[in-house]
N, C-alpha and C positions, 0 to 999 in steps of 0.2 A: 529606735531605742535611744533613750537619753532625754527626750522631751516629756515622756509620760511618767517620770518619777521612779522608774525601775532601777536605773543606775544609781540615782541618788540614794535609794533605799539600801542598795548593796554597799555603797561607800559609808553610809551611817553604821551598818552592821560591822564593817571592817574598821570603823573609827578612823577614816581617812578624810581629809578635807577635799572639797571640790568647789567649783565655781557655779554661780547661778542659783536659782530658786531651789528650795528644798523638796522633799518627797511629796508632801501633800499639795503644796502650791503648784508644783509641776504637773501632778496628776489632774488637778482640777482645771488648770489652764489648758491642758491638752484636750480635755473633753469640752467640745463646743457647747453642748447642752448645759453642763454645770457652769461654764463660764458665763453664759447668758443669764442663768438664774441669779448668779451673784451680781452681775452688772445691773440687772433689773432691780434687785433688792437695794443696791446702792444708788439707784436713780441715774445710772449712766446710760445714755442713749445708744441703742443698737438696733439692728434691723428686726422686724417682726418675723416670727418663725412658728412652725408647727413641728412637733416631734413625732416621728414614726418609729416603729420598731419592727423586728423580724416577725413579731406575733400579730401585728395589726395593720401592716402596710397595705394589705389588700382592701381595707375598709376606706381607703382614701383614693380620690380621683383627681386628675389634673384640674378638671373643671371646678370641683368643689374647693380645692385649695386656692385657685385663682380668685374665687369669690370671697373666701375667708381672708386672704392676704391682700387683696385689692390690686393685684398686678398680674399681667399675663406672662411676664418673664419671671421665672423662679430659679433659684439655685438649690440643687439637691446635694447634700454633703454628708459624708460619713462623720459621725460625731467625734471619733478619735482617730484622726489621721492628719498628716501635715503635708506641706509642699504642694498643695492643690491636688493631691492624690485623692481619688474617690469623690471628686466634685464635678458636677455637670450643670451647665446652663441650659434650661429647658424652656421651650415655647409652645409645646403641644403635648398631647397625651402620649404619643409614641415615645418622644424624647423623655418624658417624665418616667414612664415605666422602665425604660432602659437605664436612666439615671439612678433610680432606686435600686435596680438589680445590681448595678455596678457598685453603689455605695455599700450595699449589704455584704459585699465581699470582704470589707474591711472592718465593719462594726455592726452590731445588732441594733444600734441606735442611728437614726438618719434624721437630719434636720432638713426641712424645706423652708427656705428663706425667701422673703420678698426682695426682689431686685430693685435697686434705686434707679432713678431716671438719669441717664448719662452721668454716672458718678465719676468723680476724680479721686484717684487713689493717692493718699499721702501717708507718710510714715514718720514716726518719732522714736528716738532711742532714749531709754531710761537707764540710769546707772545709780547704784547705791543701795544701802540697806535701810536703816530707820529714817534717814533723811535723803531720799532719792532726788536726783535732779534730771532735767530733760534737755535734750539737744535741740538744735534748730530742726525744722521740718525738712523732709526730703520727699521727692515724688518721682513718678515715672510718666512718660508719655508713650503709649503703646503705638505700634504700627497701625496705620489707618484701617487695615483689613481686620484687625483684632478688636474684640469687644471686652475682654477681661484678661487679667494677669494670671494666665494658666500655667500649667507645668511646662509646656513647651517654651513659653517666654522666660520662665525662670531658669531652666536647666538645659534645654536643648539648643535653642537659638535665640540669644538675647541681642543679636546684632541690630535688630530694628528698633530697639527701645532707646529712648532718650531719657537720661537721668537729670532731674532738676535738683540742684543742691546749692544753696538752700531754696526752698519754695517760699515765695512771697505771697501771703494771703491777706495781709492787713493785720494790724495789731489785735483787733478784737477777735477775729476768727482764730488766729494763731494762739492767743491766750486761752480761748475756749477749748481748743484741741489739747493744748498742754495741760490744762487743769483736768480735763477728762482722763488723759493718760495717767497722770500722777495719782488721781483718785482711784482709778482701776487697779493700778499697781499695788496700792495699799489695800484695797478691798480684797484682792486675790491673794494677799499675803506674800507678794513677790519680794525677792532680794537679789542683789548682785547685778543682774542685767536682764533686759527684755526689750524687744522692739514691739511697739504698738502700731497696728495697721488700721487706718481710718479710710472711710469713704465720705466724700462730700457730695450731697445731692445737688441737682441742678438749681435748687433754690438757695444753695449755700449752707444747708444744714449738715453738720458733721455727725457721722455715726461711727462708733467704734466697731471694727470688724472682729479682730481677735488679737490676743497677745502671742508673741513668738518668744518663748522663754530661752531658747538657744539659737539666737540669730546667727546667720552665716558670717564667715570671715574670709570669703573668697575675694578675688580681685574685682567682682562686681557687686559685692554685698553692701547694702545701704547702712547697716548699723555702724561700722567703723567710719564710713564716709561722712555720716551725719555728725559724728563727733569731731572729725577733721575740720569741717566748716564751722564747728562750734568752738574751736580753739584747743582741742585735745589731740595730740599726735597719736599715731597708732601704737607706738612703744609705750607712751604714758597710759594709754587706755588699757593695754594688757596688764600693766603693773597695777592699775587701780582695780581691775576685775579680780586679779589674784588676791590683792589685799582685802577686798570685800569678802571673798570666799574664806580666807583665813580668819577674818574677824567673826564671821558667822559660825565657823567651826569652833572657835574658842568660846563663843557665847553658848553654843549647844553643849560643849564639853562640861560646862558647869552644872548641867542638869543631871539629876539622879533618877534612875528608873527602878530603884529598889526603895521600898519604904523602910526608913530607919528613924526612930524617934530620937532626934538629936538634942532636944531641949531648946528653949528659946534663945539661949546664948550662942547656939551654933547654927542658927538659921542662915542660909546662904553658903554654908560650907558643904563640900562634897566628900563623903567618906566611902571607902570601898570595903567590901566584905571579902577579905582574901580567901577565906575558906570556900565561900560560894563561887568565887571566880575560878577556883580549881575544878 
């Protein structure tokens, strides 16, 4: 709860300010299928995928999806879930069937994505409302025996991971990733803060993985660390996030949800109907 827009909707009903993206943007960004549709429409590169549902998953086979997606390594993901929950890396039919079964516990929509060749995972922090800005890039180096950044690496045992802060990729690639992140932030209607997760293929091509609209603030979380190496202290970062939340609250407070014919001279004003409020 929190990333999917439900808490934001509650706060809107209570007319209370909060930090981060609003109800609609949070809900869309939490749904991997909707996110990819918006990214594709905006021309932002992301991995190929096929959408399955609880109604049609039996029509798909591992072999057929391998042929369609062009790779023998696939990722099966619940559309609406975070923290790598409901995600499986599969390389054969048995693993595929088990992965779909697991993902369907969490959502009726399941994405099957093409895996990249020896990808490098990098991250970038975004901060702001109408004029967002991006941090330096951060990255992780996984333990040699692991092949992807799964739930265990994130929350159970992170001792084997090495954090790269900042990541040096060269000016051109860093600019491309930064531009992709900022364009995705705007396309998804995000405000406040978000961490964008990227994968770089073996040939050096970056792909946007997904946005994380409520990034962690633990002692190993990358979002605040990327801002630290970008020149913003933890304390100042918290102040900015709160101020952006308050600014968005004040902006939304000017909107009216009741139709009142005010006349041209009153456009932009907000009037309350006291009798209706009772």
